[in-house]
N, CA, C and O atoms as a Maestro MAE file, in Angstrom:
{
 s_m_m2io_version
 :::
 2.0.0
}

f_m_ct {
 s_m_title
 :::
 protein
 m_atom[324] {
  # First column is atom index #
  i_m_mmod_type
  r_m_x_coord
  r_m_y_coord
  r_m_z_coord
  i_m_residue_number
  s_m_chain_name
  s_m_pdb_residue_name
  s_m_pdb_atom_name
  i_m_atomic_number
  :::
  1 25 222.121 159.195 294.094 1 A "MET " " N  " 7
  2 3 220.723 159.410 293.806 1 A "MET " " CA " 6
  3 2 220.229 158.253 292.956 1 A "MET " " C  " 6
  4 15 220.825 157.939 291.926 1 A "MET " " O  " 8
  5 25 219.150 157.619 293.377 2 A "SER " " N  " 7
  6 3 218.623 156.492 292.629 2 A "SER " " CA " 6
  7 2 217.639 156.969 291.577 2 A "SER " " C  " 6
  8 15 217.039 158.038 291.695 2 A "SER " " O  " 8
  9 25 217.488 156.144 290.539 3 A "SER " " N  " 7
  10 3 216.538 156.519 289.486 3 A "SER " " CA " 6
  11 2 215.125 156.185 289.928 3 A "SER " " C  " 6
  12 15 214.914 155.226 290.669 3 A "SER " " O  " 8
  13 25 214.157 156.972 289.478 4 A "PRO " " N  " 7
  14 3 212.781 156.725 289.898 4 A "PRO " " CA " 6
  15 2 212.265 155.393 289.359 4 A "PRO " " C  " 6
  16 15 212.648 154.955 288.274 4 A "PRO " " O  " 8
  17 25 211.409 154.772 290.121 5 A "THR " " N  " 7
  18 3 210.806 153.526 289.699 5 A "THR " " CA " 6
  19 2 209.724 153.835 288.672 5 A "THR " " C  " 6
  20 15 208.881 154.701 288.906 5 A "THR " " O  " 8
  21 25 209.738 153.131 287.523 6 A "PRO " " N  " 7
  22 3 208.692 153.398 286.538 6 A "PRO " " CA " 6
  23 2 207.323 153.048 287.101 6 A "PRO " " C  " 6
  24 15 207.181 152.090 287.860 6 A "PRO " " O  " 8
  25 25 206.333 153.818 286.730 7 A "SER " " N  " 7
  26 3 204.987 153.539 287.207 7 A "SER " " CA " 6
  27 2 204.061 153.374 286.018 7 A "SER " " C  " 6
  28 15 204.329 153.876 284.927 7 A "SER " " O  " 8
  29 25 202.978 152.670 286.245 8 A "LEU " " N  " 7
  30 3 201.987 152.491 285.201 8 A "LEU " " CA " 6
  31 2 201.208 153.775 285.028 8 A "LEU " " C  " 6
  32 15 201.031 154.529 285.985 8 A "LEU " " O  " 8
  33 25 200.733 154.038 283.802 9 A "PRO " " N  " 7
  34 3 199.912 155.233 283.607 9 A "PRO " " CA " 6
  35 2 198.679 155.166 284.501 9 A "PRO " " C  " 6
  36 15 198.085 154.104 284.687 9 A "PRO " " O  " 8
  37 25 198.311 156.302 285.043 10 A "THR " " N  " 7
  38 3 197.155 156.360 285.919 10 A "THR " " CA " 6
  39 2 196.058 157.154 285.238 10 A "THR " " C  " 6
  40 15 196.324 157.845 284.254 10 A "THR " " O  " 8
  41 25 194.825 157.073 285.738 11 A "PRO " " N  " 7
  42 3 193.763 157.886 285.159 11 A "PRO " " CA " 6
  43 2 194.057 159.383 285.266 11 A "PRO " " C  " 6
  44 15 193.423 160.191 284.587 11 A "PRO " " O  " 8
  45 25 195.015 159.751 286.116 12 A "ARG " " N  " 7
  46 3 195.355 161.164 286.269 12 A "ARG " " CA " 6
  47 2 196.285 161.637 285.162 12 A "ARG " " C  " 6
  48 15 196.649 162.813 285.135 12 A "ARG " " O  " 8
  49 25 196.683 160.750 284.243 13 A "SER " " N  " 7
  50 3 197.505 161.148 283.109 13 A "SER " " CA " 6
  51 2 196.596 161.617 281.989 13 A "SER " " C  " 6
  52 15 195.635 160.939 281.625 13 A "SER " " O  " 8
  53 25 196.911 162.781 281.448 14 A "LYS " " N  " 7
  54 3 196.064 163.298 280.380 14 A "LYS " " CA " 6
  55 2 196.886 164.118 279.402 14 A "LYS " " C  " 6
  56 15 197.652 164.998 279.793 14 A "LYS " " O  " 8
  57 25 196.712 163.813 278.120 15 A "ARG " " N  " 7
  58 3 197.382 164.573 277.060 15 A "ARG " " CA " 6
  59 2 196.680 165.920 276.926 15 A "ARG " " C  " 6
  60 15 195.455 165.998 277.020 15 A "ARG " " O  " 8
  61 25 197.440 166.957 276.710 16 A "LEU " " N  " 7
  62 3 196.900 168.316 276.609 16 A "LEU " " CA " 6
  63 2 196.532 168.632 275.166 16 A "LEU " " C  " 6
  64 15 197.402 168.914 274.342 16 A "LEU " " O  " 8
  65 25 195.257 168.584 274.871 17 A "ALA " " N  " 7
  66 3 194.693 169.014 273.577 17 A "ALA " " CA " 6
  67 2 195.445 168.482 272.368 17 A "ALA " " C  " 6
  68 15 195.748 169.240 271.447 17 A "ALA " " O  " 8
  69 25 195.749 167.199 272.358 18 A "GLY " " N  " 7
  70 3 196.408 166.591 271.207 18 A "GLY " " CA " 6
  71 2 197.872 166.968 271.053 18 A "GLY " " C  " 6
  72 15 198.493 166.633 270.044 18 A "GLY " " O  " 8
  73 25 198.428 167.654 272.032 19 A "SER " " N  " 7
  74 3 199.837 168.050 271.975 19 A "SER " " CA " 6
  75 2 200.706 166.926 272.556 19 A "SER " " C  " 6
  76 15 200.174 165.949 273.083 19 A "SER " " O  " 8
  77 25 202.005 167.051 272.467 20 A "PRO " " N  " 7
  78 3 202.868 166.051 273.096 20 A "PRO " " CA " 6
  79 2 202.993 166.246 274.607 20 A "PRO " " C  " 6
  80 15 203.682 165.471 275.271 20 A "PRO " " O  " 8
  81 25 202.347 167.256 275.150 21 A "ALA " " N  " 7
  82 3 202.426 167.531 276.589 21 A "ALA " " CA " 6
  83 2 201.412 166.666 277.333 21 A "ALA " " C  " 6
  84 15 200.221 166.672 277.021 21 A "ALA " " O  " 8
  85 25 201.904 165.927 278.319 22 A "VAL " " N  " 7
  86 3 201.064 165.052 279.128 22 A "VAL " " CA " 6
  87 2 201.331 165.361 280.593 22 A "VAL " " C  " 6
  88 15 202.483 165.436 281.018 22 A "VAL " " O  " 8
  89 25 200.259 165.539 281.366 23 A "ARG " " N  " 7
  90 3 200.414 165.778 282.805 23 A "ARG " " CA " 6
  91 2 200.185 164.470 283.520 23 A "ARG " " C  " 6
  92 15 199.117 163.867 283.409 23 A "ARG " " O  " 8
  93 25 201.187 164.033 284.253 24 A "ARG " " N  " 7
  94 3 201.094 162.834 285.071 24 A "ARG " " CA " 6
  95 2 201.326 163.253 286.502 24 A "ARG " " C  " 6
  96 15 202.388 163.763 286.859 24 A "ARG " " O  " 8
  97 25 200.312 163.026 287.312 25 A "ASP " " N  " 7
  98 3 200.336 163.487 288.701 25 A "ASP " " CA " 6
  99 2 200.578 164.991 288.695 25 A "ASP " " C  " 6
  100 15 199.718 165.736 288.225 25 A "ASP " " O  " 8
  101 25 201.690 165.455 289.187 26 A "SER " " N  " 7
  102 3 201.918 166.907 289.230 26 A "SER " " CA " 6
  103 2 203.038 167.346 288.302 26 A "SER " " C  " 6
  104 15 203.574 168.442 288.462 26 A "SER " " O  " 8
  105 25 203.402 166.512 287.334 27 A "GLN " " N  " 7
  106 3 204.512 166.837 286.448 27 A "GLN " " CA " 6
  107 2 204.076 166.810 284.992 27 A "GLN " " C  " 6
  108 15 203.233 166.007 284.591 27 A "GLN " " O  " 8
  109 25 204.675 167.716 284.202 28 A "TRP " " N  " 7
  110 3 204.442 167.739 282.767 28 A "TRP " " CA " 6
  111 2 205.536 166.949 282.069 28 A "TRP " " C  " 6
  112 15 206.717 167.078 282.394 28 A "TRP " " O  " 8
  113 25 205.130 166.128 281.105 29 A "TRP " " N  " 7
  114 3 206.047 165.342 280.293 29 A "TRP " " CA " 6
  115 2 205.786 165.657 278.832 29 A "TRP " " C  " 6
  116 15 204.648 165.918 278.440 29 A "TRP " " O  " 8
  117 25 206.848 165.633 278.019 30 A "LEU " " N  " 7
  118 3 206.710 165.733 276.572 30 A "LEU " " CA " 6
  119 2 206.909 164.325 276.039 30 A "LEU " " C  " 6
  120 15 207.962 163.719 276.237 30 A "LEU " " O  " 8
  121 25 205.894 163.811 275.364 31 A "VAL " " N  " 7
  122 3 205.864 162.404 274.985 31 A "VAL " " CA " 6
  123 2 205.823 162.265 273.470 31 A "VAL " " C  " 6
  124 15 205.064 162.960 272.795 31 A "VAL " " O  " 8
  125 25 206.643 161.365 272.943 32 A "SER " " N  " 7
  126 3 206.623 161.034 271.514 32 A "SER " " CA " 6
  127 2 206.887 159.547 271.368 32 A "SER " " C  " 6
  128 15 207.122 158.853 272.357 32 A "SER " " O  " 8
  129 25 206.848 159.063 270.153 33 A "SER " " N  " 7
  130 3 207.127 157.647 269.928 33 A "SER " " CA " 6
  131 2 208.580 157.303 270.252 33 A "SER " " C  " 6
  132 15 208.905 156.138 270.481 33 A "SER " " O  " 8
  133 25 209.450 158.304 270.271 34 A "ALA " " N  " 7
  134 3 210.861 158.085 270.586 34 A "ALA " " CA " 6
  135 2 211.122 158.027 272.090 34 A "ALA " " C  " 6
  136 15 212.177 157.552 272.510 34 A "ALA " " O  " 8
  137 25 210.181 158.499 272.906 35 A "GLY " " N  " 7
  138 3 210.365 158.480 274.349 35 A "GLY " " CA " 6
  139 2 209.704 159.672 275.019 35 A "GLY " " C  " 6
  140 15 208.956 160.422 274.393 35 A "GLY " " O  " 8
  141 25 209.993 159.830 276.295 36 A "SER " " N  " 7
  142 3 209.406 160.899 277.102 36 A "SER " " CA " 6
  143 2 210.494 161.719 277.771 36 A "SER " " C  " 6
  144 15 211.542 161.196 278.151 36 A "SER " " O  " 8
  145 25 210.231 163.015 277.910 37 A "VAL " " N  " 7
  146 3 211.159 163.922 278.583 37 A "VAL " " CA " 6
  147 2 210.359 164.714 279.614 37 A "VAL " " C  " 6
  148 15 209.307 165.273 279.304 37 A "VAL " " O  " 8
  149 25 210.867 164.752 280.831 38 A "LEU " " N  " 7
  150 3 210.239 165.541 281.878 38 A "LEU " " CA " 6
  151 2 210.464 167.027 281.598 38 A "LEU " " C  " 6
  152 15 211.598 167.456 281.388 38 A "LEU " " O  " 8
  153 25 209.393 167.806 281.594 39 A "ALA " " N  " 7
  154 3 209.502 169.257 281.420 39 A "ALA " " CA " 6
  155 2 209.808 169.870 282.781 39 A "ALA " " C  " 6
  156 15 209.022 169.725 283.718 39 A "ALA " " O  " 8
  157 25 210.936 170.548 282.895 40 A "THR " " N  " 7
  158 3 211.354 171.096 284.182 40 A "THR " " CA " 6
  159 2 211.433 172.612 284.213 40 A "THR " " C  " 6
  160 15 211.564 173.196 285.289 40 A "THR " " O  " 8
  161 25 211.357 173.266 283.057 41 A "ASP " " N  " 7
  162 3 211.446 174.720 283.024 41 A "ASP " " CA " 6
  163 2 210.178 175.317 283.639 41 A "ASP " " C  " 6
  164 15 209.081 175.078 283.136 41 A "ASP " " O  " 8
  165 25 210.315 176.089 284.723 42 A "PRO " " N  " 7
  166 3 209.134 176.600 285.411 42 A "PRO " " CA " 6
  167 2 208.286 177.558 284.567 42 A "PRO " " C  " 6
  168 15 207.067 177.602 284.736 42 A "PRO " " O  " 8
  169 25 208.892 178.311 283.680 43 A "VAL " " N  " 7
  170 3 208.123 179.218 282.825 43 A "VAL " " CA " 6
  171 2 207.287 178.391 281.843 43 A "VAL " " C  " 6
  172 15 206.099 178.653 281.654 43 A "VAL " " O  " 8
  173 25 207.912 177.406 281.231 44 A "PHE " " N  " 7
  174 3 207.219 176.548 280.270 44 A "PHE " " CA " 6
  175 2 206.097 175.763 280.945 44 A "PHE " " C  " 6
  176 15 204.978 175.721 280.434 44 A "PHE " " O  " 8
  177 25 206.385 175.145 282.079 45 A "THR " " N  " 7
  178 3 205.345 174.358 282.752 45 A "THR " " CA " 6
  179 2 204.238 175.261 283.291 45 A "THR " " C  " 6
  180 15 203.082 174.845 283.370 45 A "THR " " O  " 8
  181 25 204.582 176.487 283.658 46 A "GLY " " N  " 7
  182 3 203.563 177.446 284.080 46 A "GLY " " CA " 6
  183 2 202.613 177.777 282.937 46 A "GLY " " C  " 6
  184 15 201.403 177.883 283.137 46 A "GLY " " O  " 8
  185 25 203.165 177.939 281.738 47 A "GLU " " N  " 7
  186 3 202.328 178.194 280.568 47 A "GLU " " CA " 6
  187 2 201.447 176.989 280.260 47 A "GLU " " C  " 6
  188 15 200.284 177.147 279.890 47 A "GLU " " O  " 8
  189 25 201.997 175.786 280.411 48 A "LEU " " N  " 7
  190 3 201.181 174.584 280.216 48 A "LEU " " CA " 6
  191 2 200.043 174.545 281.232 48 A "LEU " " C  " 6
  192 15 198.915 174.189 280.890 48 A "LEU " " O  " 8
  193 25 200.337 174.910 282.478 49 A "ASP " " N  " 7
  194 3 199.293 174.964 283.515 49 A "ASP " " CA " 6
  195 2 198.197 175.959 283.136 49 A "ASP " " C  " 6
  196 15 197.010 175.651 283.242 49 A "ASP " " O  " 8
  197 25 198.600 177.157 282.692 50 A "HIS " " N  " 7
  198 3 197.622 178.181 282.303 50 A "HIS " " CA " 6
  199 2 196.767 177.705 281.135 50 A "HIS " " C  " 6
  200 15 195.551 177.898 281.127 50 A "HIS " " O  " 8
  201 25 197.410 177.081 280.148 51 A "PHE " " N  " 7
  202 3 196.676 176.592 278.988 51 A "PHE " " CA " 6
  203 2 195.702 175.489 279.395 51 A "PHE " " C  " 6
  204 15 194.559 175.470 278.937 51 A "PHE " " O  " 8
  205 25 196.145 174.574 280.250 52 A "ALA " " N  " 7
  206 3 195.274 173.488 280.711 52 A "ALA " " CA " 6
  207 2 194.080 174.044 281.488 52 A "ALA " " C  " 6
  208 15 192.965 173.542 281.349 52 A "ALA " " O  " 8
  209 25 194.305 175.064 282.296 53 A "THR " " N  " 7
  210 3 193.217 175.691 283.054 53 A "THR " " CA " 6
  211 2 192.215 176.360 282.111 53 A "THR " " C  " 6
  212 15 191.003 176.223 282.283 53 A "THR " " O  " 8
  213 25 192.728 177.083 281.116 54 A "ALA " " N  " 7
  214 3 191.851 177.748 280.152 54 A "ALA " " CA " 6
  215 2 191.063 176.721 279.333 54 A "ALA " " C  " 6
  216 15 189.882 176.926 279.053 54 A "ALA " " O  " 8
  217 25 191.706 175.634 278.954 55 A "LEU " " N  " 7
  218 3 191.037 174.595 278.185 55 A "LEU " " CA " 6
  219 2 189.942 173.924 279.015 55 A "LEU " " C  " 6
  220 15 188.859 173.644 278.502 55 A "LEU " " O  " 8
  221 25 190.217 173.668 280.286 56 A "ALA " " N  " 7
  222 3 189.205 173.075 281.173 56 A "ALA " " CA " 6
  223 2 188.014 174.022 281.341 56 A "ALA " " C  " 6
  224 15 186.867 173.576 281.351 56 A "ALA " " O  " 8
  225 25 188.279 175.319 281.473 57 A "ALA " " N  " 7
  226 3 187.195 176.301 281.598 57 A "ALA " " CA " 6
  227 2 186.356 176.346 280.322 57 A "ALA " " C  " 6
  228 15 185.130 176.439 280.387 57 A "ALA " " O  " 8
  229 25 187.004 176.280 279.176 58 A "ALA " " N  " 7
  230 3 186.276 176.281 277.904 58 A "ALA " " CA " 6
  231 2 185.425 175.018 277.773 58 A "ALA " " C  " 6
  232 15 184.272 175.087 277.348 58 A "ALA " " O  " 8
  233 25 185.989 173.874 278.134 59 A "ASP " " N  " 7
  234 3 185.231 172.619 278.097 59 A "ASP " " CA " 6
  235 2 184.007 172.701 279.001 59 A "ASP " " C  " 6
  236 15 182.924 172.247 278.630 59 A "ASP " " O  " 8
  237 25 184.177 173.277 280.183 60 A "GLN " " N  " 7
  238 3 183.068 173.419 281.122 60 A "GLN " " CA " 6
  239 2 181.986 174.342 280.557 60 A "GLN " " C  " 6
  240 15 180.795 174.052 280.673 60 A "GLN " " O  " 8
  241 25 182.401 175.445 279.951 61 A "ALA " " N  " 7
  242 3 181.441 176.387 279.375 61 A "ALA " " CA " 6
  243 2 180.644 175.730 278.246 61 A "ALA " " C  " 6
  244 15 179.435 175.935 278.142 61 A "ALA " " O  " 8
  245 25 181.312 174.946 277.404 62 A "VAL " " N  " 7
  246 3 180.616 174.250 276.323 62 A "VAL " " CA " 6
  247 2 179.641 173.230 276.900 62 A "VAL " " C  " 6
  248 15 178.515 173.114 276.416 62 A "VAL " " O  " 8
  249 25 180.053 172.496 277.918 63 A "ALA " " N  " 7
  250 3 179.169 171.510 278.551 63 A "ALA " " CA " 6
  251 2 177.926 172.185 279.129 63 A "ALA " " C  " 6
  252 15 176.820 171.656 279.014 63 A "ALA " " O  " 8
  253 25 178.105 173.354 279.750 64 A "GLU " " N  " 7
  254 3 176.970 174.082 280.309 64 A "GLU " " CA " 6
  255 2 176.030 174.569 279.211 64 A "GLU " " C  " 6
  256 15 174.812 174.511 279.373 64 A "GLU " " O  " 8
  257 25 176.579 175.048 278.099 65 A "LEU " " N  " 7
  258 3 175.743 175.482 276.981 65 A "LEU " " CA " 6
  259 2 174.962 174.308 276.397 65 A "LEU " " C  " 6
  260 15 173.785 174.443 276.063 65 A "LEU " " O  " 8
  261 25 175.611 173.174 276.278 66 A "LEU " " N  " 7
  262 3 174.917 171.994 275.759 66 A "LEU " " CA " 6
  263 2 173.804 171.554 276.700 66 A "LEU " " C  " 6
  264 15 172.730 171.152 276.252 66 A "LEU " " O  " 8
  265 25 174.058 171.630 278.002 67 A "ASP " " N  " 7
  266 3 173.018 171.297 278.979 67 A "ASP " " CA " 6
  267 2 171.843 172.251 278.863 67 A "ASP " " C  " 6
  268 15 170.687 171.831 278.915 67 A "ASP " " O  " 8
  269 25 172.139 173.544 278.703 68 A "GLU " " N  " 7
  270 3 171.078 174.545 278.560 68 A "GLU " " CA " 6
  271 2 170.254 174.278 277.303 68 A "GLU " " C  " 6
  272 15 169.027 174.379 277.330 68 A "GLU " " O  " 8
  273 25 170.922 173.937 276.205 69 A "GLN " " N  " 7
  274 3 170.212 173.637 274.963 69 A "GLN " " CA " 6
  275 2 169.329 172.409 275.145 69 A "GLN " " C  " 6
  276 15 168.198 172.370 274.659 69 A "GLN " " O  " 8
  277 25 169.842 171.426 275.835 70 A "HIS " " N  " 7
  278 3 169.090 170.192 276.044 70 A "HIS " " CA " 6
  279 2 167.873 170.428 276.930 70 A "HIS " " C  " 6
  280 15 166.829 169.807 276.731 70 A "HIS " " O  " 8
  281 25 168.001 171.322 277.905 71 A "ASP " " N  " 7
  282 3 166.921 171.598 278.854 71 A "ASP " " CA " 6
  283 2 165.928 172.642 278.360 71 A "ASP " " C  " 6
  284 15 164.836 172.756 278.915 71 A "ASP " " O  " 8
  285 25 166.281 173.409 277.327 72 A "SER " " N  " 7
  286 3 165.403 174.490 276.869 72 A "SER " " CA " 6
  287 2 164.347 173.946 275.902 72 A "SER " " C  " 6
  288 15 164.526 172.885 275.304 72 A "SER " " O  " 8
  289 25 163.239 174.696 275.758 73 A "PRO " " N  " 7
  290 3 162.213 174.278 274.803 73 A "PRO " " CA " 6
  291 2 162.735 174.343 273.367 73 A "PRO " " C  " 6
  292 15 163.814 174.882 273.118 73 A "PRO " " O  " 8
  293 25 161.987 173.807 272.451 74 A "ALA " " N  " 7
  294 3 162.395 173.790 271.045 74 A "ALA " " CA " 6
  295 2 162.703 175.205 270.566 74 A "ALA " " C  " 6
  296 15 161.977 176.138 270.912 74 A "ALA " " O  " 8
  297 25 163.757 175.385 269.783 75 A "PRO " " N  " 7
  298 3 164.117 176.724 269.294 75 A "PRO " " CA " 6
  299 2 163.078 177.240 268.316 75 A "PRO " " C  " 6
  300 15 162.378 176.480 267.647 75 A "PRO " " O  " 8
  301 25 163.003 178.580 268.258 76 A "HIS " " N  " 7
  302 3 162.113 179.221 267.302 76 A "HIS " " CA " 6
  303 2 162.718 179.115 265.915 76 A "HIS " " C  " 6
  304 15 163.941 179.099 265.774 76 A "HIS " " O  " 8
  305 25 161.885 179.042 264.896 77 A "PRO " " N  " 7
  306 3 162.433 179.023 263.527 77 A "PRO " " CA " 6
  307 2 163.264 180.281 263.286 77 A "PRO " " C  " 6
  308 15 162.993 181.335 263.862 77 A "PRO " " O  " 8
  309 25 164.241 180.163 262.457 78 A "ARG " " N  " 7
  310 3 165.139 181.274 262.164 78 A "ARG " " CA " 6
  311 2 164.374 182.464 261.609 78 A "ARG " " C  " 6
  312 15 163.468 182.315 260.790 78 A "ARG " " O  " 8
  313 25 164.751 183.628 262.064 79 A "GLY " " N  " 7
  314 3 164.154 184.852 261.570 79 A "GLY " " CA " 6
  315 2 162.936 185.308 262.356 79 A "GLY " " C  " 6
  316 15 162.495 186.445 262.186 79 A "GLY " " O  " 8
  317 25 162.387 184.469 263.200 80 A "GLN " " N  " 7
  318 3 161.224 184.880 264.009 80 A "GLN " " CA " 6
  319 2 161.689 185.289 265.386 80 A "GLN " " C  " 6
  320 15 162.637 184.716 265.924 80 A "GLN " " O  " 8
  321 25 161.021 186.288 265.963 81 A "ARG " " N  " 7
  322 3 161.353 186.743 267.309 81 A "ARG " " CA " 6
  323 2 160.144 186.780 268.161 81 A "ARG " " C  " 6
  324 15 160.227 187.140 269.335 81 A "ARG " " O  " 8
  :::
 }
 m_bond[323] {
  # First column is bond index #
  i_m_from
  i_m_to
  i_m_order
  :::
  1 1 2 1
  2 2 3 1
  3 3 4 2
  4 3 5 1
  5 5 6 1
  6 6 7 1
  7 7 8 2
  8 7 9 1
  9 9 10 1
  10 10 11 1
  11 11 12 2
  12 11 13 1
  13 13 14 1
  14 14 15 1
  15 15 16 2
  16 15 17 1
  17 17 18 1
  18 18 19 1
  19 19 20 2
  20 19 21 1
  21 21 22 1
  22 22 23 1
  23 23 24 2
  24 23 25 1
  25 25 26 1
  26 26 27 1
  27 27 28 2
  28 27 29 1
  29 29 30 1
  30 30 31 1
  31 31 32 2
  32 31 33 1
  33 33 34 1
  34 34 35 1
  35 35 36 2
  36 35 37 1
  37 37 38 1
  38 38 39 1
  39 39 40 2
  40 39 41 1
  41 41 42 1
  42 42 43 1
  43 43 44 2
  44 43 45 1
  45 45 46 1
  46 46 47 1
  47 47 48 2
  48 47 49 1
  49 49 50 1
  50 50 51 1
  51 51 52 2
  52 51 53 1
  53 53 54 1
  54 54 55 1
  55 55 56 2
  56 55 57 1
  57 57 58 1
  58 58 59 1
  59 59 60 2
  60 59 61 1
  61 61 62 1
  62 62 63 1
  63 63 64 2
  64 63 65 1
  65 65 66 1
  66 66 67 1
  67 67 68 2
  68 67 69 1
  69 69 70 1
  70 70 71 1
  71 71 72 2
  72 71 73 1
  73 73 74 1
  74 74 75 1
  75 75 76 2
  76 75 77 1
  77 77 78 1
  78 78 79 1
  79 79 80 2
  80 79 81 1
  81 81 82 1
  82 82 83 1
  83 83 84 2
  84 83 85 1
  85 85 86 1
  86 86 87 1
  87 87 88 2
  88 87 89 1
  89 89 90 1
  90 90 91 1
  91 91 92 2
  92 91 93 1
  93 93 94 1
  94 94 95 1
  95 95 96 2
  96 95 97 1
  97 97 98 1
  98 98 99 1
  99 99 100 2
  100 99 101 1
  101 101 102 1
  102 102 103 1
  103 103 104 2
  104 103 105 1
  105 105 106 1
  106 106 107 1
  107 107 108 2
  108 107 109 1
  109 109 110 1
  110 110 111 1
  111 111 112 2
  112 111 113 1
  113 113 114 1
  114 114 115 1
  115 115 116 2
  116 115 117 1
  117 117 118 1
  118 118 119 1
  119 119 120 2
  120 119 121 1
  121 121 122 1
  122 122 123 1
  123 123 124 2
  124 123 125 1
  125 125 126 1
  126 126 127 1
  127 127 128 2
  128 127 129 1
  129 129 130 1
  130 130 131 1
  131 131 132 2
  132 131 133 1
  133 133 134 1
  134 134 135 1
  135 135 136 2
  136 135 137 1
  137 137 138 1
  138 138 139 1
  139 139 140 2
  140 139 141 1
  141 141 142 1
  142 142 143 1
  143 143 144 2
  144 143 145 1
  145 145 146 1
  146 146 147 1
  147 147 148 2
  148 147 149 1
  149 149 150 1
  150 150 151 1
  151 151 152 2
  152 151 153 1
  153 153 154 1
  154 154 155 1
  155 155 156 2
  156 155 157 1
  157 157 158 1
  158 158 159 1
  159 159 160 2
  160 159 161 1
  161 161 162 1
  162 162 163 1
  163 163 164 2
  164 163 165 1
  165 165 166 1
  166 166 167 1
  167 167 168 2
  168 167 169 1
  169 169 170 1
  170 170 171 1
  171 171 172 2
  172 171 173 1
  173 173 174 1
  174 174 175 1
  175 175 176 2
  176 175 177 1
  177 177 178 1
  178 178 179 1
  179 179 180 2
  180 179 181 1
  181 181 182 1
  182 182 183 1
  183 183 184 2
  184 183 185 1
  185 185 186 1
  186 186 187 1
  187 187 188 2
  188 187 189 1
  189 189 190 1
  190 190 191 1
  191 191 192 2
  192 191 193 1
  193 193 194 1
  194 194 195 1
  195 195 196 2
  196 195 197 1
  197 197 198 1
  198 198 199 1
  199 199 200 2
  200 199 201 1
  201 201 202 1
  202 202 203 1
  203 203 204 2
  204 203 205 1
  205 205 206 1
  206 206 207 1
  207 207 208 2
  208 207 209 1
  209 209 210 1
  210 210 211 1
  211 211 212 2
  212 211 213 1
  213 213 214 1
  214 214 215 1
  215 215 216 2
  216 215 217 1
  217 217 218 1
  218 218 219 1
  219 219 220 2
  220 219 221 1
  221 221 222 1
  222 222 223 1
  223 223 224 2
  224 223 225 1
  225 225 226 1
  226 226 227 1
  227 227 228 2
  228 227 229 1
  229 229 230 1
  230 230 231 1
  231 231 232 2
  232 231 233 1
  233 233 234 1
  234 234 235 1
  235 235 236 2
  236 235 237 1
  237 237 238 1
  238 238 239 1
  239 239 240 2
  240 239 241 1
  241 241 242 1
  242 242 243 1
  243 243 244 2
  244 243 245 1
  245 245 246 1
  246 246 247 1
  247 247 248 2
  248 247 249 1
  249 249 250 1
  250 250 251 1
  251 251 252 2
  252 251 253 1
  253 253 254 1
  254 254 255 1
  255 255 256 2
  256 255 257 1
  257 257 258 1
  258 258 259 1
  259 259 260 2
  260 259 261 1
  261 261 262 1
  262 262 263 1
  263 263 264 2
  264 263 265 1
  265 265 266 1
  266 266 267 1
  267 267 268 2
  268 267 269 1
  269 269 270 1
  270 270 271 1
  271 271 272 2
  272 271 273 1
  273 273 274 1
  274 274 275 1
  275 275 276 2
  276 275 277 1
  277 277 278 1
  278 278 279 1
  279 279 280 2
  280 279 281 1
  281 281 282 1
  282 282 283 1
  283 283 284 2
  284 283 285 1
  285 285 286 1
  286 286 287 1
  287 287 288 2
  288 287 289 1
  289 289 290 1
  290 290 291 1
  291 291 292 2
  292 291 293 1
  293 293 294 1
  294 294 295 1
  295 295 296 2
  296 295 297 1
  297 297 298 1
  298 298 299 1
  299 299 300 2
  300 299 301 1
  301 301 302 1
  302 302 303 1
  303 303 304 2
  304 303 305 1
  305 305 306 1
  306 306 307 1
  307 307 308 2
  308 307 309 1
  309 309 310 1
  310 310 311 1
  311 311 312 2
  312 311 313 1
  313 313 314 1
  314 314 315 1
  315 315 316 2
  316 315 317 1
  317 317 318 1
  318 318 319 1
  319 319 320 2
  320 319 321 1
  321 321 322 1
  322 322 323 1
  323 323 324 2
  :::
 }
}
């Protein structure tokens, strides 16, 4: 079995919320200044997938709220209805 050829980081590489977990293509890696380790445990990588999905949904919801705020008329002063 030959060793994989190293590849340059691609735009598809993304660190997960400041953690050492980085998704490159379809694989999760744990990255530190000492090196990188491929995450192979299916339960662990499944949890990383779930967390990444939830984080993306939260980011989308915040973006939509910001768009709504930007598109809405000026807010009413506090305490008035």
